[in-house]
N, C-alpha and C positions, 0 to 999 in steps of 0.2 A: 073864225069858219071863212074858208078865203071864196074869193068872188069868183064864178065861172069864166072860161076865157071869150075872150072878146074875138068875133070872126067879122073880117070885113070882104064881102063878096061882091066882086068887081066884073060886069058884065054889060054887053050893051042888048042883049035879047031878056025883056020882060019878065018871061016864063022861065027862063032859066036861074033869071035873080030870085024869084019869088019862090021857083021848087027847092034851091038849096037853103032859102033862108028859114024857109016852113021845115024841112029837113033837121036841121042843125038846130032851132028853135027848141024841137021837140025834145032834142036831146040835153037840153037846159043850157046850150051856147047862148051867149047874147050877141045877136047877129045883126049888124047893118048891111046897106047896100049902095053899090053908086053906079050908074047908067053909063060912066066915060070913065077916061084917063084922069081928066081932068078933076071930076067932082071926087075921083078918087086919091088925087095928090093932096088935094084939101083936107081932106080924111085924114091920111097917114100922117101930116105935117100936125095934127092936132094931137096927136099920139095915143099910148097906152092900148096897143092892139097887140093883140097874140099872134093870128095869122090871117093871113088875105088870099082869098081864091082870084087870081087874074087870067081873063081871057084876056088872049094875044092879040087878036082883031077887032079894035074899036075904031070908031072914029076919033078923029083926033090926037090925043096922045096915046101910042101903042102901047101893047102890052109891054114889047121888050124894053121901051125904052121906060116904062113908068116902073120894071124890074131894078132898069139899072140906077135909077132916082132912091125908090127905099133901100136898095142897098145902102147908098152911100148914106142915107139919113139915118137909117135904122137897122144895121145887120142882125139883131137878134128877132126881129119880126118874119118869121114862115112863109114864107112864099110857094103855091102851089098852082101851079098853070092850067088853067081848063081851056082847051079847044078842040072843035072838031076838024083841025087841018095839022093836027100834031103829025111832023115828020122828023128827021133824022137832026135835020139841020140846024129845025126848030127847039128841038130839044137841048144841042149841043148851046145855041143862044141864049136859052134861060138857063142851062147850070151856070154856063160863066157867069152869068149877071145875079147869082145869087140865088137861083129857082132849086126847093129842096124837091121837088117831087113834079110830073107831070100827069094829069087826071082827062084822060081824051074822051070826047063828048061823042055820042050819048054813055052814061054811064046811071048806074043805079042809086040808088041812097044809099045800100049798102056799102056800095063802093065810095061813095062821097065819105060817109062817116068812118070807112076803115082808114081812108087818105088822111082826114082830118086827126084821126086818133093819133097816127103816126106821127103827123108835124108837130101835135103839140106836145108827145112824146120828147122830140127831136128837141125842140126848142127848153123843155124842163131840163133837159140831161148837160143842153150848152151851158145853161144859165148856172146848173149846178157846178157844171166842171170849171167854168168861169170864176164862179165864189171860192172853189177849192183853191184855184191858180193865185188869185189875189192872195187870200189867206195864205197861201204858201208862201208867197213872195214877201207878205208882211211879217209874218214868222221868222223867213231866213233874215231880213232887215232887221228885224228886233235882235235876232241871235245875233247876228253880224256887229250891233251894236253894242250888244252886252260883253260880246268878247273883246271888241276894243276897249270900251270902259276897266273890264278886266284886267285887260292885256297893260292899259294906262297903271291901274292899281296897283299892279305883281310891279312892274319896273320900276315903280317910285317908292317900294317897302326897301326897308333897310335890313330885314331878315329876310333869309332863303325860304322858297316854296319849292317845294316840288310834289308832286301829283301821279300816282300811278295808277293804272288800271286795275280791275279784280284778278289779272293775271300778271301780277307784278312788275307790269312794262310801263316806264315814262310814259306819261301824258300832256304836261304842261311843267314850266320850270322858269324862273324868274334869272336875272341876270345878277342878283345877290346870291342865290345860290351856286350858281359858276363860282364868284367870286370867294364865298366861304369855304367850298371844297376842292379849292385852289385848283380848279380845271381850265385848261389850257383851251382847249376848244369846245364847244357847245355838244353836250351829247344827242345822240340821234334818237328821235320821237320814235318810242316802241321797244327802246334797248331797255332789257332787264335792269332791273333797279339796281340789283347786285353785283352788274359789270359800272354802273353808274356811279355810285356812292364808293365802291370797292368792298372787298371782304375786310369784315370786323365789327367793331360794336356799333355802327352807323346802320351797317347792311341787317344785324341783328333786331335793332330797333326797329327798321321798317316792317320787317316781316311779322316782329309781335304787334306792331299798332295794326297791322290787318287782320291779323288773326283775331287781335282782343284777348283781356285776360280770359281765361279758361275757357277762350273759343268762343268769348262773347265781345259785341264792341266795346271797345274801352281806351282812354288816352294814352299813352306809355311815353312819358318822360325821362330822360336822362343826361349827364353830362357825357360828352363826348370829345375823344382830343382828334384833331383833323390838323397834322403838322404842328408848329406851333402854337396854334389857336386849340383853345376850350371851345366846345358849340353847345348851347344847352338844346339838344333836340328832341322835338313832341311829336308822334305819328297819332295819327286819329283815323279808324277807319270812315268811310264815307257809306251809309247803308239807306238802301231805299224804304218805306213807307213797312213793307214786309220783313224789315231787317234785315234782308240778303245785301250783304258787303259789295259795293259797287267800287270802291278804289279805296285808297289813303291818301290823304294829307299831311306831309310832313313839313315841319315848320325848324327850321335853322333859325339861331340865336348866338353871336359872338358873344360872350360872356370873359372873355381873357382879360380884357382891363379891370372886370370890377372882382374876377377870382384874386388878380394880382391884388390890387387894392383890399379887399378884405386880409388878404395874409399878410400885406403891410401893417394894418391894423389890427391883425392879431399879434403880430412880434412885435406893434407898439406896445400894445398893450400889455403882454405879457412882461419887456423888460420894464416897462416904466412900475408894473405892479411889483416885480422883482425888488427892484430898486428903493421901493417905496418901503415894502414890509420889512425891512430888515431894521432902518431907522424908527419906523416905529413901533416895532416890537420893544427897543431900547428905550424909548421914550414909555413905552407902557409899564416896564418893567422899573423904570425910575420913579415913574407916578406910585405906583405900588407901594414901593419901598418908603418912599414918604407919607404915605396915609395909613402906612402900618408904623408908622414912628420910629423905625432903625435909624435916621438921620435926627432926632430930637424930638421933641413935643410940639404938637401944632395947635395954636389957637383955633377956635368956631370958625371963624371966616375964613383964616387958611385952609382948613381941611375942607369948606363948601368948596372955595375956589379950585381947589385942587381936584376934588369929587368930578366938578363939572369937565377940568381937564380932560380926568380920566374917561367920564364918559365918551366926551367926543374921540378923545382917538380910542378907545372900543369902536367907535362908530365908522372911523376910516380903517381900521384894520378888518373890518367887518366888510367894507367897500373895497376894499384890496383883494380880500378872498374870494367875493363874488365876482369880481373883474377875473381873477385867474382861474375860476372855476368855468366861466364862458369862453375865457380863451381859450383852454384845454378841450373843451367841447366844439369849439368851432375849427380847431385845427385836427382833432380827430387824437389828439396825445393823450387821451386816456387809457391808462392802462388797466382794464377791467378782469376781473376773476370771475366769471360766472358761475355760481354755485347755487342749491338749490337752497331757498331761505323761506323759515318759516315765517309768514306775516304777521302773525301773532304775537309772537318775540321780540320782533324787532320795533315793531309799535310800540308795545311794551316800554322798551327801554328809550326810546325817543320822547316818549310821556314822562316818562322816569327826569329823563335829563332836562324837558322844560318845565317840570312840575313845581320847581322855586320862583322861577319868572312869570308864572301863572299866579301862582299864591301872592306874590307882590302886587299884581294887578286884580288882586279879587275876581281870577275866573278859576271855575274849576274844570278840570278834564276827567273826562269817561270816556271808558271803553267798550265797543261793543263787537267783541272779535271772537266769533265761534271758533268751537274746537273740530278739528279736522279740515282744516282750508289747506286745499292744494298748494304746495310751494311754488315759490316764483324762480324762475331761473334769471338772475340778476345778480349784477356784483351788490355786494352789501352796501358801501357807500353809496352806491347810486338811489338807493333804498330809504337810505337813512338820510340824504340828503333833500330826496323829494317828501318826505314826510316832514323833515325839520322845517323846511320853508314852509310847507302848507299849517301845520298847527303854530309854525311861528307867527305867522301873518294872522291866524285865527285867534291867538291870544292879543295879540299887538291891536286890532283892530275893531275889539271886543269890547264891551262896558264893564262897570264894577259890578260884580254880582251874574257874570254873564257865565255862558255855558259853551266847552268844547268836545264834541263827540265825533271820536274817530269809529268808523263802521268798516267790516269788509263784508264780502258777500262772493259765493261761485256763482260765474254768471257762464258757466258752460265753458267757451273759449277761451275766458275772459275772470279776470281776480278784478273785481272793484274795490278800489280803495276811498271811501267818503269819508271828507273832514268839514264837518258843520257846526256851523258858529250862531252866537245870538247877537253877532254883531253889530255895527254901525249899516252894514249892507253897501252894495253899488249901485251907480247908477246906471239906467239900462245904456245910454252913449256910450260909458267907459268901457262895455265888455269887450269890442272887437280890439280893442287896442289893451288889453288887461295883460297879455301874453307880450308885447315888445318890451326891449331892453330899454332901462331907466326912466319906463311910465310909472308913475304914480297919481294915481287919484286926488285930485285937488279942492277936499272940502275943509267949512271951518272947522269939521270936527277932526280935521287929521294934520291941522297946522301943526302942533307940539310931537307928534309922531315920527320918529327916525326912521330912513330906511333908504336903501340902494336903488330900488325899484328894479333889480336883476333876480330876485327870486325866483318869481315867477317865469319869468324866461328861462332860467335852467332849470325848473320843475319841465316845461313844456318839452325843452330839447332833451331832457335826460329820457322822460315816457317815449318819444317819438321814437328816440334809438333803439328801443323795443318792441318797438312799431304797434306803439300803444297811442291814447288818446288821451286829453284832458278835458271835461267838460265842467262849466259854471253854470250854479242858477242860486240869483239873489235877489233881495226886495230890500228895500232901502228903511230902514228903521226895523227891521226883523232877522237880518242875519244873511248866511252867504254860505254855500254849498260845493265844494268843489269834490270832483269825481274823478280819481284816476282808472282805467279802465286799462289792465297790462294782461297779455297773454301767458298763461303759465302752461305753454306748451314749449318752451326751447326756443323764442323767434327772436333772439337777439340778432346782432348785426348787421342793422340798417347803418348809413351813413349817418354820424350825426351832423 
């Protein structure tokens, strides 16, 4: 609860001082009195006053000079002149020295209370105005500092930044954006974004970012050509707490070098793989010829050596085939024939193909494929590749007397294919890298198991081409379940 205002009554007439003190005290004010200007000045210097009633004519230090001193010491102290000799000249002198009002003598208690209330209200408004002014100045200073920091950060970014308002007009940009867009002069703030970036895919992306997917705020990203460059552009709407879009932030990153390097890598892998495959196939043929006895009888030790050689060459052939698959998927050079596929039929064929391998390892294959599943619109070889890699891994990393189960179910928009095994399981820390190229889980139990580390990467790339997704759940010592969710509404066509 706030304390009542402090009022100082300054008058050389004892009756006037006491009358004012009594009237104001009855209203709850804290009142003190001074008989002359010198005493009043000492009290004022102590501070803590809200309002002063000042008589003009006093012995010694007069009212006009006292007003001048008070104005210099505490401009917020409201001073009201009380005088029996109020003239226009007196009023002007008092006003020049900061007096708020003049109350001519004689006056009633109501007159006194009215002018005091007005004076205190004036003080409260003045203090609030000052507080708001200081707060505004502080906010403006903080805003200027934030803008300066933001500008410094934006100027240091290698990525281009474009910010547009809700009307699709440019609000902010950085030098990197000018360079990446090959603009010869800075665009005008407030210019339409279509004019800033020019017509084409980038303008479409900015508009899509402002609108969001299905008119909901969402990040939109795609590769866009700008001159000789390839930019990865991403646009995201900026929304308030109520979801109202305020503008759009567009980020531009130059990926020309990365795209060139990726293309060269794919070309190198493709060329190397083709050069390796022919001699490896020849070596495999010669080894098979020797093992089948067409070149003469073999001793037991010779046959064992040649069998190990054949196994190693077979692993190299698998590696080359996987490299070729990855290269084709990355370059988009895969020729696909999109046709309706009976999932149960294709899965059954894959299981029949891999059953001899499973039997060699003591693993049982089981299918849970209900009748009447919706057809998948995709290339047959793609589905075979996905299932072969998943089931092959489930067999390879299983345990003797283990089990692999292939399931399928309709999830509405998606059809889910699951490959469950009772194998070794995958450590939790390995899951994030599981679909990376050449990644293999390193554990003592897997030392003797051969593989390229490309199978799951191929699965992921293939599934994502059809706008699907791959999920994995695993528990060490219990087994793993890979779930492939593929749309069955003819959604193929995303960039591989």
